[in-house]
C-alpha positions in Angstrom: 184.5 43.0 143.2 183.2 41.1 140.7 184.5 39.1 137.8 182.9 42.2 135.0 184.5 44.7 136.7 187.7 43.2 136.8 187.6 42.6 133.0 186.2 46.1 132.6 189.6 47.3 134.6 191.5 45.0 132.8 190.7 46.3 129.3 191.1 49.8 130.5 194.1 49.0 131.6 195.1 47.1 128.2 193.9 50.0 125.8 195.8 52.7 127.8 198.8 50.8 127.4 198.7 50.7 123.7 197.5 54.4 123.6 200.9 54.9 125.6 203.2 52.8 123.5 201.7 54.1 120.2 201.9 58.2 121.7 206.0 57.0 122.1 205.6 55.1 119.1 204.9 58.6 117.4 207.3 60.4 119.3 210.3 58.5 118.4 209.0 59.0 114.7 209.0 62.5 115.4 212.3 62.4 116.8 214.2 60.2 113.4 212.2 63.3 111.3 214.2 65.9 113.5 217.3 64.0 112.7 216.5 62.6 109.2 216.6 66.6 107.8 218.2 70.2 108.2 214.8 71.4 106.4 213.1 72.6 109.2 210.1 73.1 107.4 209.8 69.7 106.6 210.4 68.5 109.7 207.5 70.4 111.1 205.5 69.2 108.4 206.1 65.6 108.9 205.8 66.5 112.2 202.6 67.6 112.3 201.2 65.1 109.6 202.7 62.6 112.9 201.0 64.5 115.6 197.5 64.1 113.6 197.3 60.7 114.0 196.5 61.4 117.9 195.0 64.9 117.8 193.0 65.6 115.1 192.9 68.9 114.7 191.8 71.5 112.1 194.2 74.1 112.6 198.4 73.6 113.8 200.8 76.1 114.5 204.4 76.4 115.3 205.3 79.6 117.4 209.3 80.0 117.6 211.4 82.3 119.9 212.9 85.1 117.7 215.1 88.0 118.3 216.0 88.1 121.9 213.1 85.3 122.4 210.9 89.0 123.6 208.2 87.5 120.9 206.9 85.0 119.0 206.7 84.4 115.3 204.4 81.7 113.4 206.8 79.4 111.7 204.9 77.1 110.2 200.9 76.2 110.4 198.0 74.6 108.7 194.9 75.7 108.2 196.0 79.3 109.1 195.6 81.6 105.7 198.9 82.0 104.6 199.5 86.0 105.6 
């Protein structure tokens, strides 16, 4: 293996480690948001904003089980029509 290949591998490993650390930090922040508020809409909005750091979405939705758990209901969304 030549030195250039070794350096490229190390750069890729460092980038992966940095990305993993950023994702873990974001997950920790989402956990803090969940524990900081009883307002589900506020928690979902803040979580969506934190997720946007890593996934540049145009539309975002959260579906939750309803009733006996046999169907899903839209609970929160960004980029979808209100109805």
